[in-house]
C-alpha positions, -999 to +999 in steps of 0.1 A: +748+877+466+771+849+453+783+840+488+747+836+499+741+813+470+771+792+480+757+788+515+722+776+504+731+742+490+753+732+520+726+743+544+699+724+525+721+692+525+727+696+563+690+701+569+682+669+550+708+650+569+694+662+603+658+653+593+669+618+582+687+613+614+658+623+636+633+604+616+651+571+612+683+568+633+676+586+665+669+563+695+633+559+702+616+551+735+584+538+721+573+503+728+577+475+702+553+448+692+554+411+702+535+404+670+567+414+650+582+381+662+577+347+647+574+318+673+590+295+647+621+316+644+647+316+672+667+345+657+671+373+683+656+407+676+654+439+697+623+451+714+614+477+740+586+466+763+569+480+794+573+462+827+540+452+843+546+462+879+513+449+892+524+413+886+551+393+904+588+397+895+607+364+902+644+362+908+661+328+902+698+333+912+705+296+910+696+295+873+707+330+866+673+343+853+646+367+863+610+366+851+583+392+849+554+402+827+560+426+798+536+446+777+539+458+742+524+490+726+491+472+718+486+460+753+496+423+747+513+408+778+538+380+778+558+363+805+594+375+799+625+356+809+658+376+811+693+370+823+694+377+861+686+412+871+676+421+906+638+427+911+646+461+928+661+472+894+631+460+875+607+478+899+627+510+894+621+509+856+590+514+835+605+500+803+633+478+792+650+471+759+658+434+752+672+412+725+656+379+723+629+357+706+593+347+712+581+313+722+544+303+722+541+310+760+569+335+768+595+358+755+631+347+760+656+375+762+693+366+757+705+401+765+694+432+783+703+462+761+696+491+785 
């Protein structure tokens, strides 16, 4: 009986740690919100967005950028400018995780995170 009592507390602590990890720290694949960004702030933040495949994806190798339309979880679309990535790669994906900031007319990503 005493050995069972000694196991209960460590098991409870382990269960709490596992729950906290899955609720707060586990990677999430849900889309973010463009509204979480301030157009007056150029600090980069992370966001996962959907790639709108029905609109044109433009490669500009000379300037090292690609542009496409991205959509957030509320359905808001923005023109997205990212470091160069081939359009074939963008067409293969449904979502993309970026680090960047929002301008009034487009989202500028400084880095592709996945």
